[in-house]
Biotite code that builds the C-alpha atoms (Angstrom):
import biotite.structure as struc

atoms = struc.array([
    struc.Atom([-13.175, -21.982, -5.610], chain_id="A", res_id=1, res_name="MET", atom_name="CA", element="C"),
    struc.Atom([-9.508, -22.049, -4.483], chain_id="A", res_id=2, res_name="GLU", atom_name="CA", element="C"),
    struc.Atom([-9.007, -18.636, -6.121], chain_id="A", res_id=3, res_name="ALA", atom_name="CA", element="C"),
    struc.Atom([-11.937, -17.205, -4.163], chain_id="A", res_id=4, res_name="ILE", atom_name="CA", element="C"),
    struc.Atom([-10.668, -18.756, -0.941], chain_id="A", res_id=5, res_name="MET", atom_name="CA", element="C"),
    struc.Atom([-7.215, -17.326, -1.536], chain_id="A", res_id=6, res_name="SER", atom_name="CA", element="C"),
    struc.Atom([-8.668, -13.876, -2.011], chain_id="A", res_id=7, res_name="LEU", atom_name="CA", element="C"),
    struc.Atom([-10.932, -14.298, 1.013], chain_id="A", res_id=8, res_name="GLY", atom_name="CA", element="C"),
    struc.Atom([-8.078, -15.423, 3.261], chain_id="A", res_id=9, res_name="LEU", atom_name="CA", element="C"),
    struc.Atom([-5.988, -12.412, 2.223], chain_id="A", res_id=10, res_name="GLY", atom_name="CA", element="C"),
    struc.Atom([-8.954, -10.059, 2.601], chain_id="A", res_id=11, res_name="TYR", atom_name="CA", element="C"),
    struc.Atom([-9.551, -11.214, 6.171], chain_id="A", res_id=12, res_name="PHE", atom_name="CA", element="C"),
    struc.Atom([-5.912, -10.818, 7.151], chain_id="A", res_id=13, res_name="ILE", atom_name="CA", element="C"),
    struc.Atom([-5.655, -7.478, 5.351], chain_id="A", res_id=14, res_name="GLY", atom_name="CA", element="C"),
    struc.Atom([-8.733, -6.204, 7.148], chain_id="A", res_id=15, res_name="SER", atom_name="CA", element="C"),
    struc.Atom([-6.819, -6.311, 10.442], chain_id="A", res_id=16, res_name="ILE", atom_name="CA", element="C"),
    struc.Atom([-5.543, -2.759, 10.453], chain_id="A", res_id=17, res_name="ASN", atom_name="CA", element="C"),
    struc.Atom([-2.516, -1.987, 12.695], chain_id="A", res_id=18, res_name="PRO", atom_name="CA", element="C"),
    struc.Atom([-3.025, 1.775, 12.366], chain_id="A", res_id=19, res_name="ALA", atom_name="CA", element="C"),
    struc.Atom([-6.544, 1.427, 13.766], chain_id="A", res_id=20, res_name="ALA", atom_name="CA", element="C"),
    struc.Atom([-5.174, -0.593, 16.706], chain_id="A", res_id=21, res_name="LEU", atom_name="CA", element="C"),
    struc.Atom([-2.566, 2.097, 17.422], chain_id="A", res_id=22, res_name="PHE", atom_name="CA", element="C"),
    struc.Atom([-5.287, 4.735, 17.050], chain_id="A", res_id=23, res_name="SER", atom_name="CA", element="C"),
    struc.Atom([-7.338, 3.089, 19.820], chain_id="A", res_id=24, res_name="ARG", atom_name="CA", element="C"),
    struc.Atom([-4.304, 2.447, 22.012], chain_id="A", res_id=25, res_name="TRP", atom_name="CA", element="C"),
    struc.Atom([-3.052, 6.068, 21.785], chain_id="A", res_id=26, res_name="LYS", atom_name="CA", element="C"),
    struc.Atom([-6.565, 7.546, 21.907], chain_id="A", res_id=27, res_name="HIS", atom_name="CA", element="C"),
    struc.Atom([-5.948, 9.545, 18.701], chain_id="A", res_id=28, res_name="VAL", atom_name="CA", element="C"),
    struc.Atom([-8.557, 9.270, 15.962], chain_id="A", res_id=29, res_name="ASP", atom_name="CA", element="C"),
    struc.Atom([-6.557, 8.865, 12.761], chain_id="A", res_id=30, res_name="LEU", atom_name="CA", element="C"),
    struc.Atom([-9.740, 8.938, 10.665], chain_id="A", res_id=31, res_name="LYS", atom_name="CA", element="C"),
    struc.Atom([-10.526, 12.542, 11.622], chain_id="A", res_id=32, res_name="THR", atom_name="CA", element="C"),
    struc.Atom([-7.001, 13.931, 11.990], chain_id="A", res_id=33, res_name="ASN", atom_name="CA", element="C"),
    struc.Atom([-3.986, 14.373, 9.715], chain_id="A", res_id=34, res_name="GLY", atom_name="CA", element="C"),
    struc.Atom([-4.627, 12.820, 6.289], chain_id="A", res_id=35, res_name="THR", atom_name="CA", element="C"),
    struc.Atom([-7.599, 10.907, 7.612], chain_id="A", res_id=36, res_name="GLY", atom_name="CA", element="C"),
    struc.Atom([-6.172, 7.555, 6.461], chain_id="A", res_id=37, res_name="ASN", atom_name="CA", element="C"),
    struc.Atom([-5.578, 4.475, 8.579], chain_id="A", res_id=38, res_name="LEU", atom_name="CA", element="C"),
    struc.Atom([-2.115, 3.806, 7.243], chain_id="A", res_id=39, res_name="GLY", atom_name="CA", element="C"),
    struc.Atom([1.559, 4.143, 8.080], chain_id="A", res_id=40, res_name="ALA", atom_name="CA", element="C"),
    struc.Atom([1.988, 7.730, 6.851], chain_id="A", res_id=41, res_name="THR", atom_name="CA", element="C"),
    struc.Atom([-0.805, 9.176, 8.975], chain_id="A", res_id=42, res_name="ASN", atom_name="CA", element="C"),
    struc.Atom([0.322, 7.092, 11.938], chain_id="A", res_id=43, res_name="THR", atom_name="CA", element="C"),
    struc.Atom([3.795, 8.528, 11.558], chain_id="A", res_id=44, res_name="MET", atom_name="CA", element="C"),
    struc.Atom([2.471, 12.114, 11.321], chain_id="A", res_id=45, res_name="LEU", atom_name="CA", element="C"),
    struc.Atom([0.244, 11.865, 14.371], chain_id="A", res_id=46, res_name="LEU", atom_name="CA", element="C"),
    struc.Atom([1.800, 9.183, 16.576], chain_id="A", res_id=47, res_name="LEU", atom_name="CA", element="C"),
    struc.Atom([5.497, 9.430, 15.752], chain_id="A", res_id=48, res_name="GLY", atom_name="CA", element="C"),
    struc.Atom([8.058, 7.680, 13.592], chain_id="A", res_id=49, res_name="LYS", atom_name="CA", element="C"),
    struc.Atom([8.284, 4.576, 15.760], chain_id="A", res_id=50, res_name="GLY", atom_name="CA", element="C"),
    struc.Atom([4.557, 3.821, 15.578], chain_id="A", res_id=51, res_name="CYS", atom_name="CA", element="C"),
    struc.Atom([4.504, 4.663, 11.870], chain_id="A", res_id=52, res_name="GLY", atom_name="CA", element="C"),
    struc.Atom([7.395, 2.309, 11.147], chain_id="A", res_id=53, res_name="LEU", atom_name="CA", element="C"),
    struc.Atom([5.777, -0.545, 13.035], chain_id="A", res_id=54, res_name="ILE", atom_name="CA", element="C"),
    struc.Atom([2.500, -0.024, 11.177], chain_id="A", res_id=55, res_name="VAL", atom_name="CA", element="C"),
    struc.Atom([4.304, 0.040, 7.836], chain_id="A", res_id=56, res_name="MET", atom_name="CA", element="C"),
    struc.Atom([6.163, -3.199, 8.586], chain_id="A", res_id=57, res_name="LEU", atom_name="CA", element="C"),
    struc.Atom([2.985, -4.882, 9.733], chain_id="A", res_id=58, res_name="LEU", atom_name="CA", element="C"),
    struc.Atom([1.109, -3.748, 6.630], chain_id="A", res_id=59, res_name="ASP", atom_name="CA", element="C"),
    struc.Atom([3.883, -5.170, 4.445], chain_id="A", res_id=60, res_name="VAL", atom_name="CA", element="C"),
    struc.Atom([3.987, -8.380, 6.520], chain_id="A", res_id=61, res_name="ALA", atom_name="CA", element="C"),
    struc.Atom([0.256, -9.102, 6.246], chain_id="A", res_id=62, res_name="LYS", atom_name="CA", element="C"),
    struc.Atom([0.454, -9.102, 2.441], chain_id="A", res_id=63, res_name="ALA", atom_name="CA", element="C"),
    struc.Atom([3.471, -11.407, 2.501], chain_id="A", res_id=64, res_name="ILE", atom_name="CA", element="C"),
    struc.Atom([1.823, -13.647, 5.127], chain_id="A", res_id=65, res_name="LEU", atom_name="CA", element="C"),
    struc.Atom([-1.334, -13.818, 3.033], chain_id="A", res_id=66, res_name="SER", atom_name="CA", element="C"),
    struc.Atom([0.702, -14.906, -0.010], chain_id="A", res_id=67, res_name="ALA", atom_name="CA", element="C"),
    struc.Atom([2.547, -17.628, 1.860], chain_id="A", res_id=68, res_name="HIS", atom_name="CA", element="C"),
    struc.Atom([-0.536, -18.982, 3.597], chain_id="A", res_id=69, res_name="LEU", atom_name="CA", element="C"),
    struc.Atom([-2.644, -19.058, 0.453], chain_id="A", res_id=70, res_name="ALA", atom_name="CA", element="C"),
    struc.Atom([0.104, -20.785, -1.533], chain_id="A", res_id=71, res_name="GLN", atom_name="CA", element="C"),
    struc.Atom([0.621, -23.351, 1.238], chain_id="A", res_id=72, res_name="LYS", atom_name="CA", element="C"),
    struc.Atom([-3.096, -24.066, 1.605], chain_id="A", res_id=73, res_name="LEU", atom_name="CA", element="C"),
    struc.Atom([-3.685, -24.253, -2.133], chain_id="A", res_id=74, res_name="PHE", atom_name="CA", element="C"),
    struc.Atom([-0.410, -25.527, -3.629], chain_id="A", res_id=75, res_name="PRO", atom_name="CA", element="C"),
    struc.Atom([-2.101, -26.661, -6.859], chain_id="A", res_id=76, res_name="MET", atom_name="CA", element="C"),
    struc.Atom([-3.172, -23.097, -7.659], chain_id="A", res_id=77, res_name="LEU", atom_name="CA", element="C"),
    struc.Atom([-0.258, -21.337, -9.202], chain_id="A", res_id=78, res_name="LYS", atom_name="CA", element="C"),
    struc.Atom([-1.645, -17.869, -8.496], chain_id="A", res_id=79, res_name="TYR", atom_name="CA", element="C"),
    struc.Atom([-2.768, -18.498, -4.910], chain_id="A", res_id=80, res_name="ALA", atom_name="CA", element="C"),
    struc.Atom([0.049, -16.340, -3.511], chain_id="A", res_id=81, res_name="GLY", atom_name="CA", element="C"),
    struc.Atom([-0.664, -13.353, -5.720], chain_id="A", res_id=82, res_name="MET", atom_name="CA", element="C"),
    struc.Atom([-4.391, -13.636, -5.016], chain_id="A", res_id=83, res_name="LEU", atom_name="CA", element="C"),
    struc.Atom([-3.714, -13.830, -1.266], chain_id="A", res_id=84, res_name="GLY", atom_name="CA", element="C"),
    struc.Atom([-1.659, -10.639, -1.374], chain_id="A", res_id=85, res_name="SER", atom_name="CA", element="C"),
    struc.Atom([-4.230, -8.910, -3.570], chain_id="A", res_id=86, res_name="LEU", atom_name="CA", element="C"),
    struc.Atom([-6.908, -9.840, -1.051], chain_id="A", res_id=87, res_name="GLY", atom_name="CA", element="C"),
    struc.Atom([-4.777, -8.421, 1.779], chain_id="A", res_id=88, res_name="ALA", atom_name="CA", element="C"),
    struc.Atom([-4.309, -5.153, -0.125], chain_id="A", res_id=89, res_name="MET", atom_name="CA", element="C"),
    struc.Atom([-8.063, -4.837, -0.768], chain_id="A", res_id=90, res_name="ILE", atom_name="CA", element="C"),
    struc.Atom([-8.791, -5.729, 2.854], chain_id="A", res_id=91, res_name="GLY", atom_name="CA", element="C"),
    struc.Atom([-6.414, -3.018, 4.021], chain_id="A", res_id=92, res_name="HIS", atom_name="CA", element="C"),
    struc.Atom([-8.110, -0.408, 1.823], chain_id="A", res_id=93, res_name="ASP", atom_name="CA", element="C"),
    struc.Atom([-11.686, -1.560, 2.548], chain_id="A", res_id=94, res_name="PHE", atom_name="CA", element="C"),
    struc.Atom([-11.516, -3.273, 5.905], chain_id="A", res_id=95, res_name="SER", atom_name="CA", element="C"),
    struc.Atom([-14.286, -5.635, 6.965], chain_id="A", res_id=96, res_name="LEU", atom_name="CA", element="C"),
    struc.Atom([-13.887, -4.365, 10.531], chain_id="A", res_id=97, res_name="PHE", atom_name="CA", element="C"),
    struc.Atom([-13.776, -0.629, 9.767], chain_id="A", res_id=98, res_name="LEU", atom_name="CA", element="C"),
    struc.Atom([-16.972, -0.121, 7.767], chain_id="A", res_id=99, res_name="HIS", atom_name="CA", element="C"),
    struc.Atom([-14.963, -0.776, 4.589], chain_id="A", res_id=100, res_name="PHE", atom_name="CA", element="C"),
    struc.Atom([-12.588, 2.054, 5.234], chain_id="A", res_id=101, res_name="LYS", atom_name="CA", element="C"),
    struc.Atom([-8.793, 1.877, 5.679], chain_id="A", res_id=102, res_name="GLY", atom_name="CA", element="C"),
    struc.Atom([-5.538, 3.152, 4.278], chain_id="A", res_id=103, res_name="GLY", atom_name="CA", element="C"),
    struc.Atom([-4.285, 3.659, 0.747], chain_id="A", res_id=104, res_name="LYS", atom_name="CA", element="C"),
    struc.Atom([-2.541, 0.325, 0.502], chain_id="A", res_id=105, res_name="GLY", atom_name="CA", element="C"),
    struc.Atom([0.975, 1.406, -0.407], chain_id="A", res_id=106, res_name="VAL", atom_name="CA", element="C"),
    struc.Atom([2.700, -0.788, 2.187], chain_id="A", res_id=107, res_name="ALA", atom_name="CA", element="C"),
    struc.Atom([0.379, -3.733, 1.454], chain_id="A", res_id=108, res_name="ALA", atom_name="CA", element="C"),
    struc.Atom([1.157, -3.271, -2.258], chain_id="A", res_id=109, res_name="PHE", atom_name="CA", element="C"),
    struc.Atom([4.839, -3.311, -1.340], chain_id="A", res_id=110, res_name="GLY", atom_name="CA", element="C"),
    struc.Atom([4.280, -6.625, 0.458], chain_id="A", res_id=111, res_name="GLY", atom_name="CA", element="C"),
    struc.Atom([2.571, -8.001, -2.635], chain_id="A", res_id=112, res_name="LEU", atom_name="CA", element="C"),
    struc.Atom([5.572, -7.014, -4.750], chain_id="A", res_id=113, res_name="LEU", atom_name="CA", element="C"),
    struc.Atom([8.012, -8.563, -2.291], chain_id="A", res_id=114, res_name="LEU", atom_name="CA", element="C"),
    struc.Atom([6.078, -11.808, -2.208], chain_id="A", res_id=115, res_name="ALA", atom_name="CA", element="C"),
    struc.Atom([5.908, -11.844, -6.007], chain_id="A", res_id=116, res_name="TYR", atom_name="CA", element="C"),
    struc.Atom([9.547, -10.887, -6.638], chain_id="A", res_id=117, res_name="SER", atom_name="CA", element="C"),
    struc.Atom([12.047, -8.843, -4.573], chain_id="A", res_id=118, res_name="PRO", atom_name="CA", element="C"),
    struc.Atom([13.727, -7.769, -7.825], chain_id="A", res_id=119, res_name="ALA", atom_name="CA", element="C"),
    struc.Atom([10.461, -6.342, -9.151], chain_id="A", res_id=120, res_name="VAL", atom_name="CA", element="C"),
    struc.Atom([9.913, -4.607, -5.807], chain_id="A", res_id=121, res_name="PHE", atom_name="CA", element="C"),
    struc.Atom([13.326, -2.955, -5.955], chain_id="A", res_id=122, res_name="LEU", atom_name="CA", element="C"),
    struc.Atom([12.846, -1.919, -9.555], chain_id="A", res_id=123, res_name="SER", atom_name="CA", element="C"),
    struc.Atom([9.440, -0.330, -9.024], chain_id="A", res_id=124, res_name="LEU", atom_name="CA", element="C"),
    struc.Atom([10.514, 1.239, -5.732], chain_id="A", res_id=125, res_name="PHE", atom_name="CA", element="C"),
    struc.Atom([13.509, 2.879, -7.424], chain_id="A", res_id=126, res_name="GLY", atom_name="CA", element="C"),
    struc.Atom([11.394, 4.072, -10.329], chain_id="A", res_id=127, res_name="PHE", atom_name="CA", element="C"),
    struc.Atom([8.795, 5.399, -7.916], chain_id="A", res_id=128, res_name="GLY", atom_name="CA", element="C"),
    struc.Atom([11.380, 7.441, -6.032], chain_id="A", res_id=129, res_name="ILE", atom_name="CA", element="C"),
    struc.Atom([12.526, 8.880, -9.370], chain_id="A", res_id=130, res_name="LEU", atom_name="CA", element="C"),
    struc.Atom([8.957, 9.901, -10.189], chain_id="A", res_id=131, res_name="GLN", atom_name="CA", element="C"),
    struc.Atom([8.533, 11.588, -6.802], chain_id="A", res_id=132, res_name="VAL", atom_name="CA", element="C"),
    struc.Atom([11.737, 13.541, -7.436], chain_id="A", res_id=133, res_name="ALA", atom_name="CA", element="C"),
    struc.Atom([10.503, 14.596, -10.904], chain_id="A", res_id=134, res_name="ILE", atom_name="CA", element="C"),
    struc.Atom([6.897, 15.483, -10.129], chain_id="A", res_id=135, res_name="PHE", atom_name="CA", element="C"),
    struc.Atom([7.514, 16.632, -6.507], chain_id="A", res_id=136, res_name="ASP", atom_name="CA", element="C"),
    struc.Atom([4.473, 14.815, -5.152], chain_id="A", res_id=137, res_name="TYR", atom_name="CA", element="C"),
    struc.Atom([4.462, 11.696, -2.977], chain_id="A", res_id=138, res_name="GLY", atom_name="CA", element="C"),
    struc.Atom([1.610, 10.045, -4.811], chain_id="A", res_id=139, res_name="PHE", atom_name="CA", element="C"),
    struc.Atom([3.634, 9.953, -8.022], chain_id="A", res_id=140, res_name="ALA", atom_name="CA", element="C"),
    struc.Atom([5.575, 6.927, -6.656], chain_id="A", res_id=141, res_name="GLY", atom_name="CA", element="C"),
    struc.Atom([2.622, 4.647, -5.887], chain_id="A", res_id=142, res_name="PRO", atom_name="CA", element="C"),
    struc.Atom([0.757, 5.648, -9.059], chain_id="A", res_id=143, res_name="ILE", atom_name="CA", element="C"),
    struc.Atom([3.752, 4.934, -11.295], chain_id="A", res_id=144, res_name="SER", atom_name="CA", element="C"),
    struc.Atom([4.311, 1.584, -9.542], chain_id="A", res_id=145, res_name="ALA", atom_name="CA", element="C"),
    struc.Atom([0.641, 0.662, -9.946], chain_id="A", res_id=146, res_name="GLY", atom_name="CA", element="C"),
    struc.Atom([0.696, 1.437, -13.656], chain_id="A", res_id=147, res_name="ILE", atom_name="CA", element="C"),
    struc.Atom([4.011, -0.326, -14.296], chain_id="A", res_id=148, res_name="LEU", atom_name="CA", element="C"),
    struc.Atom([3.427, -3.482, -12.288], chain_id="A", res_id=149, res_name="PHE", atom_name="CA", element="C"),
    struc.Atom([1.244, -5.286, -14.879], chain_id="A", res_id=150, res_name="PRO", atom_name="CA", element="C"),
    struc.Atom([3.596, -4.169, -17.641], chain_id="A", res_id=151, res_name="VAL", atom_name="CA", element="C"),
    struc.Atom([6.579, -5.631, -15.803], chain_id="A", res_id=152, res_name="VAL", atom_name="CA", element="C"),
    struc.Atom([4.678, -8.877, -15.121], chain_id="A", res_id=153, res_name="VAL", atom_name="CA", element="C"),
    struc.Atom([3.723, -9.097, -18.775], chain_id="A", res_id=154, res_name="ALA", atom_name="CA", element="C"),
    struc.Atom([7.350, -8.696, -19.849], chain_id="A", res_id=155, res_name="LEU", atom_name="CA", element="C"),
    struc.Atom([8.594, -11.034, -17.130], chain_id="A", res_id=156, res_name="ARG", atom_name="CA", element="C"),
    struc.Atom([6.202, -13.972, -17.501], chain_id="A", res_id=157, res_name="SER", atom_name="CA", element="C"),
    struc.Atom([3.626, -13.208, -20.162], chain_id="A", res_id=158, res_name="GLY", atom_name="CA", element="C"),
    struc.Atom([1.121, -15.203, -18.101], chain_id="A", res_id=159, res_name="ASP", atom_name="CA", element="C"),
    struc.Atom([-2.367, -13.727, -18.686], chain_id="A", res_id=160, res_name="PHE", atom_name="CA", element="C"),
    struc.Atom([-3.649, -14.581, -15.151], chain_id="A", res_id=161, res_name="ALA", atom_name="CA", element="C"),
    struc.Atom([-0.596, -13.047, -13.458], chain_id="A", res_id=162, res_name="GLU", atom_name="CA", element="C"),
    struc.Atom([-0.932, -9.913, -15.579], chain_id="A", res_id=163, res_name="VAL", atom_name="CA", element="C"),
    struc.Atom([-4.631, -9.672, -14.773], chain_id="A", res_id=164, res_name="ALA", atom_name="CA", element="C"),
    struc.Atom([-3.973, -9.933, -11.010], chain_id="A", res_id=165, res_name="ILE", atom_name="CA", element="C"),
    struc.Atom([-1.183, -7.380, -11.254], chain_id="A", res_id=166, res_name="ALA", atom_name="CA", element="C"),
    struc.Atom([-3.475, -5.067, -13.234], chain_id="A", res_id=167, res_name="ALA", atom_name="CA", element="C"),
    struc.Atom([-6.190, -5.265, -10.580], chain_id="A", res_id=168, res_name="VAL", atom_name="CA", element="C"),
    struc.Atom([-3.657, -4.535, -7.825], chain_id="A", res_id=169, res_name="ALA", atom_name="CA", element="C"),
    struc.Atom([-2.294, -1.614, -9.832], chain_id="A", res_id=170, res_name="GLY", atom_name="CA", element="C"),
    struc.Atom([-5.755, -0.210, -10.520], chain_id="A", res_id=171, res_name="LEU", atom_name="CA", element="C"),
    struc.Atom([-6.693, -0.399, -6.813], chain_id="A", res_id=172, res_name="VAL", atom_name="CA", element="C"),
    struc.Atom([-3.502, 1.446, -5.863], chain_id="A", res_id=173, res_name="LEU", atom_name="CA", element="C"),
    struc.Atom([-4.010, 4.165, -8.486], chain_id="A", res_id=174, res_name="VAL", atom_name="CA", element="C"),
    struc.Atom([-7.688, 4.524, -7.501], chain_id="A", res_id=175, res_name="HIS", atom_name="CA", element="C"),
    struc.Atom([-6.758, 5.035, -3.873], chain_id="A", res_id=176, res_name="MET", atom_name="CA", element="C"),
    struc.Atom([-4.503, 7.999, -4.843], chain_id="A", res_id=177, res_name="HIS", atom_name="CA", element="C"),
    struc.Atom([-6.824, 9.801, -7.242], chain_id="A", res_id=178, res_name="MET", atom_name="CA", element="C"),
    struc.Atom([-7.974, 12.077, -4.424], chain_id="A", res_id=179, res_name="ASP", atom_name="CA", element="C"),
    struc.Atom([-4.353, 13.218, -4.014], chain_id="A", res_id=180, res_name="ASN", atom_name="CA", element="C"),
    struc.Atom([-4.224, 13.960, -7.741], chain_id="A", res_id=181, res_name="VAL", atom_name="CA", element="C"),
    struc.Atom([-7.338, 16.123, -7.484], chain_id="A", res_id=182, res_name="LYS", atom_name="CA", element="C"),
    struc.Atom([-5.868, 17.976, -4.468], chain_id="A", res_id=183, res_name="LYS", atom_name="CA", element="C"),
    struc.Atom([-2.679, 18.619, -6.402], chain_id="A", res_id=184, res_name="ALA", atom_name="CA", element="C"),
    struc.Atom([-4.670, 20.117, -9.277], chain_id="A", res_id=185, res_name="LYS", atom_name="CA", element="C"),
    struc.Atom([-6.421, 22.385, -6.811], chain_id="A", res_id=186, res_name="ASN", atom_name="CA", element="C"),
    struc.Atom([-3.087, 23.269, -5.115], chain_id="A", res_id=187, res_name="HIS", atom_name="CA", element="C"),
    struc.Atom([-4.173, 21.583, -1.931], chain_id="A", res_id=188, res_name="GLN", atom_name="CA", element="C"),
    struc.Atom([-1.484, 18.875, -1.909], chain_id="A", res_id=189, res_name="GLU", atom_name="CA", element="C"),
    struc.Atom([1.864, 19.747, -0.316], chain_id="A", res_id=190, res_name="THR", atom_name="CA", element="C"),
    struc.Atom([4.815, 19.249, -2.680], chain_id="A", res_id=191, res_name="PRO", atom_name="CA", element="C"),
    struc.Atom([7.527, 16.983, -1.285], chain_id="A", res_id=192, res_name="VAL", atom_name="CA", element="C"),
    struc.Atom([10.315, 19.557, -1.496], chain_id="A", res_id=193, res_name="ARG", atom_name="CA", element="C"),
    struc.Atom([8.224, 22.198, 0.311], chain_id="A", res_id=194, res_name="SER", atom_name="CA", element="C"),
    struc.Atom([7.403, 19.662, 3.017], chain_id="A", res_id=195, res_name="TYR", atom_name="CA", element="C"),
    struc.Atom([11.066, 18.753, 3.484], chain_id="A", res_id=196, res_name="LEU", atom_name="CA", element="C"),
    struc.Atom([12.154, 22.375, 3.587], chain_id="A", res_id=197, res_name="VAL", atom_name="CA", element="C"),
    struc.Atom([9.575, 23.083, 6.264], chain_id="A", res_id=198, res_name="GLU", atom_name="CA", element="C"),
    struc.Atom([10.688, 20.116, 8.300], chain_id="A", res_id=199, res_name="LYS", atom_name="CA", element="C"),
    struc.Atom([14.334, 21.144, 8.087], chain_id="A", res_id=200, res_name="LEU", atom_name="CA", element="C"),
    struc.Atom([13.408, 24.673, 9.161], chain_id="A", res_id=201, res_name="ALA", atom_name="CA", element="C"),
    struc.Atom([11.541, 23.358, 12.162], chain_id="A", res_id=202, res_name="ASN", atom_name="CA", element="C"),
    struc.Atom([14.501, 21.159, 13.142], chain_id="A", res_id=203, res_name="LEU", atom_name="CA", element="C"),
    struc.Atom([16.857, 24.137, 13.047], chain_id="A", res_id=204, res_name="ARG", atom_name="CA", element="C"),
    struc.Atom([14.550, 26.103, 15.338], chain_id="A", res_id=205, res_name="LYS", atom_name="CA", element="C"),
    struc.Atom([14.640, 23.329, 17.949], chain_id="A", res_id=206, res_name="GLN", atom_name="CA", element="C"),
])
């Protein structure tokens, strides 16, 4: 029961979507413009870097907050924190308040990693950046992190429950980026280097 309540608490907190709030405030529908996602990246593209940064930080924070609250409310449950963060990530992707729509959960996943272990976060973040550089697509970072997280947890603790929670979080993150993989195969996804070159060219024109 405590496990379900930890998940539920995180899910409720995660369902509160900062990007959707900014969308209403700025009168810009993020669901039908840009990437169509209610997350930090699309917020940054359509509403500016400042709004995007705030959304990203809030998305990270709600996963961390969910972990701390769940662990405090259910101190006897060793995995309450991880379950709280997992719930927040799922709530962000499939929000109770947005007809079960949302973002892709990258920032919320980052919050889960930070709550679990800052060292693991830094390791997977660094490896993800390397994968983006190698494959030239932004989704390579989250997908590699999602795949590696349960492996790292298994090597770090060997605890079956922790590995299972990490695997679910990783699978959710990978699932949310499969559309990007399909677009890349159909040459509809913009490579990172091409995007950066275009941005630099636009800056020089200004």
